[in-house]
C-alpha positions in Angstrom: 5.0 32.1 25.9 8.0 32.1 28.2 5.8 29.4 30.6 4.7 27.5 27.5 8.5 26.8 26.7 9.3 26.9 30.4 6.8 24.1 31.1 8.0 21.9 27.8 11.8 22.1 29.0 11.0 21.0 32.5 9.4 18.1 31.7 11.5 17.0 28.3 14.9 15.2 28.8 17.9 17.6 27.9 18.9 15.6 25.1 15.7 16.4 23.2 15.7 20.0 24.1 16.6 20.8 20.6 13.6 19.4 19.1 10.9 21.3 21.2 10.9 24.5 19.1 9.9 22.3 16.3 7.3 20.3 17.8 5.9 23.5 18.8 5.9 24.9 15.1 4.5 21.4 13.6 2.1 20.5 16.2 0.6 24.2 16.2 -0.1 24.2 12.4 -1.6 20.7 12.5 -3.9 22.1 15.2 -4.8 25.2 13.5 -5.4 23.8 10.1 -8.7 23.1 10.4 -9.6 26.9 10.5 -6.8 28.1 8.4 -7.2 25.5 5.5 -9.8 22.9 5.9 -12.9 25.6 6.2 -11.5 28.0 3.7 -11.5 24.8 1.0 -14.7 23.9 2.3 -16.6 27.0 1.9 -14.6 27.1 -1.7 -15.8 23.6 -3.0 -12.3 22.2 -3.3 -12.4 19.3 -0.2 -13.3 16.0 -1.5 -14.8 13.0 0.6 -14.1 9.9 -1.0 -17.0 7.8 -1.7 -17.2 4.1 -2.1 -19.6 4.3 -4.5 -17.5 5.9 -7.5 -14.8 2.8 -7.4 -15.5 0.7 -10.3 -15.3 -3.1 -9.9 -12.3 -3.4 -12.3 -8.9 -4.4 -11.9 -6.5 -3.7 -14.5 -3.7 -6.4 -15.2 -1.4 -6.6 -18.3 -3.8 -4.4 -20.3 -6.9 -6.1 -19.5 -10.0 -5.5 -17.0 -11.2 -7.8 -14.5 -13.8 -8.1 -12.1 -12.1 -9.9 -8.7 -14.7 -8.8 -6.3 -16.0 -12.7 -6.6 -12.8 -14.0 -5.8 -12.2 -12.1 -2.1 -13.3 -14.4 -0.5 -10.8 -17.1 -1.9 -7.7 -15.2 -2.4 -5.1 -16.6 -0.6 -3.7 -13.1 0.4 -7.4 -12.1 1.7 -9.3 -9.6 0.6 -7.8 -6.4 2.1 -4.9 -6.3 -1.1 -7.7 -6.7 -3.6 -10.1 -4.2 -2.1 -6.9 -1.9 -2.0 -6.1 -1.9 -5.4 -9.7 -1.7 -6.7 -10.4 0.9 -9.6 -6.3 0.6 -10.4 -3.6 -0.7 -12.7 -2.5 -3.5 -10.4 0.0 -5.2 -12.8 3.3 -4.4 -10.6 1.4 -5.7 -7.7 0.2 -9.1 -9.3 3.7 -9.5 -11.4 5.9 -9.1 -7.9 3.6 -10.8 -5.2 3.0 -14.2 -7.3 6.4 -15.5 -7.9 5.8 -18.9 -7.1 3.2 -19.7 -10.1 3.7 -20.0 -13.3 2.8 -17.1 -15.5 1.0 -18.9 -18.1 -1.0 -20.9 -15.4 -1.9 -17.8 -13.4 -3.5 -15.9 -16.4 -5.4 -19.0 -16.8 -6.8 -18.8 -13.3 -7.7 -14.7 -13.9 -9.3 -15.8 -17.2 -12.4 -16.5 -16.0 -12.6 -12.8 -14.1 -11.8 -11.0 -17.3 -14.5 -8.3 -18.1 -14.9 -9.6 -21.8 -16.9 -6.3 -23.5 -14.7 -3.7 -21.6 -12.8 -1.5 -23.8 -8.8 -2.4 -23.3 -6.8 -0.6 -20.6 -3.6 1.2 -21.5 -0.7 -1.5 -21.3 1.8 -1.9 -18.6 4.4 1.2 -18.7 7.0 -1.4 -17.6 8.4 -4.7 -19.1 7.6 -7.5 -16.1 8.3 -10.5 -17.8 12.0 -10.5 -18.5 14.8 -12.9 -18.4 16.7 -11.6 -15.6 13.0 -11.6 -13.5 12.7 -15.0 -14.4 15.9 -16.1 -13.1 15.3 -14.6 -9.9 12.0 -16.2 -10.0 14.1 -20.1 -10.0 16.3 -18.7 -7.5 13.5 -18.1 -5.1 11.6 -21.2 -6.0 14.7 -23.3 -5.5 15.7 -21.6 -2.3 12.4 -22.4 -0.6 12.0 -26.2 -2.3 9.9 -28.5 -0.3 9.6 -26.2 2.3 5.8 -25.9 2.3 3.7 -23.2 1.5 4.6 -21.1 4.5 8.2 -21.6 3.5 9.0 -18.1 2.6 6.8 -17.0 5.3 8.9 -15.7 9.0 10.0 -18.4 10.9 8.7 -19.3 14.2 11.6 -18.5 16.3 11.6 -15.1 14.7 8.0 -14.6 15.5 8.9 -15.9 19.0 11.8 -13.1 19.0 9.0 -10.6 17.8 6.6 -11.5 20.2 9.2 -10.9 23.0 10.0 -7.2 21.7 6.2 -6.8 21.3 5.6 -7.8 25.3 9.2 -5.8 26.3 7.2 -2.6 24.5 4.3 -2.8 26.3 5.6 -3.5 29.6 8.1 -0.1 29.4 5.0 1.9 28.1 3.4 0.8 31.4 6.1 1.9 33.2 6.3 5.0 31.8 2.6 5.6 32.1 2.3 4.5 35.8 5.9 4.8 37.5 7.6 7.9 35.5 10.3 5.3 34.5 11.6 8.2 31.3 14.4 6.0 31.2 12.4 3.7 29.0 11.9 6.3 26.5 14.7 6.0 23.9 14.1 1.7 24.3 10.4 2.1 23.7 11.5 4.2 20.2 14.0 1.6 19.0 11.4 -1.8 20.1 9.0 0.3 18.0 11.3 0.7 15.2 12.3 -2.9 15.6 8.3 -3.9 15.1 8.1 -1.9 12.5 11.1 -3.2 10.3 10.4 -6.6 11.2 6.6 -7.7 12.0 4.5 -4.6 10.6 6.4 -4.3 7.4 6.6 -7.8 6.5 2.8 -8.3 7.5 1.8 -5.5 5.2 3.3 -7.4 2.4 1.3 -10.5 3.5 4.9 -11.9 4.3 4.8 -12.4 7.9 2.2 -15.5 8.1 0.2 -17.4 5.4 -3.2 -16.5 7.4 -4.6 -13.1 6.2 -6.4 -11.4 8.8 -3.4 -12.5 11.3 -1.3 -10.5 8.5 -3.8 -7.7 9.2 -3.6 -7.9 12.7 0.2 -7.5 13.1 0.4 -5.2 10.7 -0.4 -3.0 13.6 2.5 -4.4 15.8 4.1 -1.0 16.3 1.0 0.7 17.3 1.2 3.6 18.8 4.6 4.3 17.6 3.9 3.1 13.9 2.7 4.7 11.0 -1.1 4.5 9.7 -1.0 0.9 8.1 -4.2 1.7 5.9 -1.9 5.1 4.8 1.3 2.6 4.3 -0.7 0.4 2.0 -1.2 3.5 -0.5 2.5 5.1 0.1 4.4 1.7 0.3 3.1 -1.2 -1.3 1.2 0.4 -4.2 3.2 3.6 -5.2 6.9 2.9 -3.6 7.0 -0.5 -4.6 5.9 -0.5 -7.7 7.2 3.0 -9.3 10.4 3.5 -7.2 11.9 6.3 -7.6 9.7 7.7 -10.5 7.5 10.6 -10.7 4.2 8.2 -9.2 6.6 7.3 -6.1 5.4 9.7 -3.3 8.3 8.8 -0.9 9.9 11.7 -3.2 7.3 14.2 -1.7 7.1 13.5 1.8 8.8 16.8 2.9 8.6 18.6 -0.4 9.4 22.0 -0.9 11.4 22.1 2.2 13.7 19.1 0.5 13.9 18.4 -3.2 14.5 14.6 -3.7 15.7 14.9 -7.4 19.0 13.8 -9.5 21.0 16.8 -9.8 19.6 19.1 -7.1 22.8 18.4 -4.7 23.1 20.2 -1.3 25.2 22.9 -2.8 22.6 25.7 -2.6 22.4 25.7 1.4 25.0 26.0 4.0 26.3 22.7 5.2 25.3 23.4 8.7 21.8 24.3 8.0 21.2 21.5 5.5 22.2 19.2 8.0 20.3 20.9 10.6 17.2 21.1 8.6 17.5 17.1 8.0 17.9 16.3 11.6 14.3 18.1 12.2 12.6 17.0 9.2 13.5 13.3 9.9 12.6 13.5 13.6 9.3 13.6 12.5 8.9 11.3 10.2 6.7 8.6 12.1 4.3 11.5 13.3 3.9 12.3 9.7 2.6 9.3 8.6 0.7 8.3 11.2 -0.9 11.7 11.8 -0.4 14.1 8.9 -0.6 11.6 5.7 -4.1 9.9 7.4 -5.4 13.5 8.1 -4.6 14.9 4.1 -6.0 11.4 2.8 -9.1 11.7 4.5 -10.4 15.3 3.5 -8.4 15.8 0.1 -7.1 19.2 1.0 -4.4 20.9 -1.0 -1.4 21.8 0.4 -0.6 25.6 0.2 2.8 24.8 0.6 2.9 23.0 -2.7 -0.4 23.0 -4.2 -1.1 19.0 -4.0 -3.8 17.1 -2.1 -1.7 14.1 -0.6 -0.6 11.5 -2.7 -2.1 13.1 -5.9 0.8 12.2 -8.0 -0.9 8.6 -7.4 -3.4 7.8 -10.1 -6.2 6.1 -8.5 -5.7 7.9 -5.4 -9.5 8.7 -5.4 -10.4 5.2 -5.6 -7.7 4.1 -2.7 -8.8 6.9 -0.1 -12.3 5.4 -0.9 -11.6 1.9 -0.3 -9.6 2.6 2.5 -11.2 5.5 4.3 -13.1 3.5 7.0 -9.4 1.9 8.3 -7.6 5.0 7.8 -10.2 6.6 10.2 -10.3 3.9 12.9 -6.3 4.3 12.7 -6.5 7.9 13.5 -9.3 7.2 16.4 -7.0 4.9 18.1 -4.3 6.6 18.2 -6.1 9.4 19.6 -7.9 7.3 22.1 -4.0 6.4 23.1 -2.8 9.7 23.5 -6.0 10.6 26.1 -4.8 7.7 28.2 -1.7 9.1 28.1 -3.0 12.6 29.2 -4.9 11.3 31.9 -1.8 9.7 33.4 0.9 12.3 32.8 -1.2 15.6 31.9 -1.1 17.5 28.6 2.7 18.8 28.6 4.5 16.0 29.7 2.5 13.0 27.8 2.9 15.6 25.1 6.5 15.7 25.4 7.4 11.8 26.3 5.5 11.0 23.2 7.3 13.2 21.1 10.8 12.1 22.2 9.9 8.5 21.3 8.9 9.5 17.8 12.1 11.3 17.6 14.0 8.4 18.1 11.6 5.9 16.3 11.9 8.3 13.6 15.2 8.5 12.8 15.9 4.5 12.8 12.7 4.4 10.4 14.2 7.0 8.1 17.5 5.4 8.1 16.3 1.8 7.2 13.7 2.9 4.7 15.1 5.9 2.9 18.7 6.0 2.6 19.1 2.9 0.7 16.6 4.5 -2.1 17.7 8.4 -1.9 21.2 8.6 -3.1 22.3 10.0 -6.5 23.1 6.6 -8.3 19.6 5.6 -7.8 17.8 7.5 -10.0 19.0 6.3 -13.9 18.4 8.9 -16.5 15.1 8.8 -18.2 16.3 7.2 -21.6 18.3 4.7 -19.5 15.5 3.9 -17.1 13.0 3.0 -20.4 15.1 0.4 -21.3 14.9 -1.5 -18.4 12.4 -4.0 -17.1 10.7 -3.8 -13.6 13.2 -6.3 -11.7 15.9 -4.1 -13.3 14.5 -0.9 -12.4 14.1 -2.2 -8.5 17.5 -2.9 -8.5 18.8 0.1 -10.2 16.8 2.5 -7.7 18.2 0.7 -4.4 21.8 0.8 -2.8 22.3 -2.0 0.1 24.7 -2.2 2.8 26.1 -4.9 4.5 23.7 -7.5 2.9 25.7 -10.5 4.3 25.8 -9.2 8.4 23.2 -10.9 10.5 23.3 -7.8 12.9 22.5 -5.5 10.3 19.8 -8.1 8.3 18.1 -8.2 11.9 18.2 -4.7 13.3 16.9 -3.6 9.9 14.3 -6.0 9.3 16.1 -7.3 5.9 15.6 -3.9 4.7 19.5 -3.3 4.0 18.8 -5.1 1.2 16.1 -3.4 -0.6 17.2 -4.3 -4.3 16.1 -8.0 -3.4 13.1 -7.3 -1.0 11.8 -4.9 -4.2 11.7 -7.9 -6.5 10.2 -10.2 -3.9 8.0 -8.3 -1.3 6.1 -11.1 -0.7 9.1 -13.4 1.0 9.7 -12.4 4.5 12.6 -10.2 4.8 14.5 -12.6 7.0 15.2 -14.8 4.5 16.9 -12.2 2.0 20.4 -12.4 3.7 20.3 -16.0 2.8 18.9 -15.5 -0.9 21.4 -13.0 -1.8 24.4 -14.8 -2.7 22.4 -16.2 -5.8 20.8 -12.9 -6.2 24.4 -11.4 -6.9 24.9 -14.2 -9.4 21.7 -13.5 -11.2 22.5 -9.9 -11.3 26.0 -10.5 -12.6 25.0 -13.1 -15.3 22.6 -10.3 -16.7 25.1 -7.3 -16.1 22.6 -5.6 -14.0 25.0 -3.1 -11.6 23.9 -4.3 -8.2 25.1 -1.1 -5.8 26.2 -2.3 -2.4 27.7 0.6 -0.5 31.3 0.2 0.6 30.6 1.7 4.3 28.3 3.1 6.5 29.6 6.5 6.0 29.3 6.5 2.4 26.0 4.7 3.0 24.7 7.7 4.9 26.6 10.7 3.3 25.1 9.5 0.3 21.8 10.3 1.1 22.7 13.7 2.9 24.8 14.9 -0.1 21.6 13.7 -2.1 18.7 14.9 -0.5 18.8 19.0 -1.3 
């Protein structure tokens, strides 16, 4: 044990010494889990391997059942979004991504795919068509008027800048592998976040370009230090974006039971120093969690003994999603493990491990700050009775706190995620446009009496999250 830690500290920058015991703990737990968790649950018949044949050819939209399989080839967003949502209620996805087409016209287009003899499905749990959302859609249509079909996608200058960031990241990875350039570690971590926020995030929402296969390709732009994109499709696009801060939002359970993200919990039940230390450790592993732990759980469907749940089992159609995306999930894990083997061939086991985990710490902190802090504030969880009165778009605004919405710097570094309220209303619009749309967004919120929350300072923004996470 002494030799192991001595070797680990020798290969790690002093900046990251504090994380070495934590890395050892989580990687050991992950390594032994096939014997301690998978094998016992396999023998008990508790493991579930998803089967595509079990997924019905139906998509539920506004209480009606449709068979969209014949539409795979002609869907403007490609077949992947349709496959991902197969067998589930995708009303929220349909309503939030099709803001540039009249709802009545869209309903007529869908009519030919309706399963006429199917029993009616449950009606939507939220109101999607309300005056507030219609006014917001008018803002979007007016903003992009005359700009063509690709007007709301990423502009070419921004695409070029993102390509330079991608090239720089891989040049630094090469320097790290071949020339032992340890100084590249924080820069690789930053660039991987930059590509996650600006490229992967847009592409996963089909907001990067108009060509579906290009969006699919560039959703992997942050590889090998990004998330598992197929798992992200379930977690982020189909769960978090529709049911933000609801029971069905899996983002609330990533670190359960170590951190409780629930209104009224607060952080008063634990020593403040220990609380901040706990967050320091947990948030440092956000990207490894999403790139390894989550897909691992989605593939095997094991029950986590820490809290008694399967991965993302709060999502109602999770087994359908797992079945449709299992090969994509597995392929991404395989590619990541292959990259780790390449790192091992250059650096050896211990040095490769310490370098990769150090990069993950940097990218994980940036990811956590820009993607989680905005939603995980006490004020972003309205009371149940109050929430029942809110439409879908109003709920998106209520569950977000924006920061420095008029700042070009924060808008660029965050990939537009400093303006989560408007992004959640228009996920299919490239986040680089949101700062320009924000003044009109404020006006519509004020007109309809919707409380748009904007944090007065960076300190308040961060401390709101720290004090909320128990």
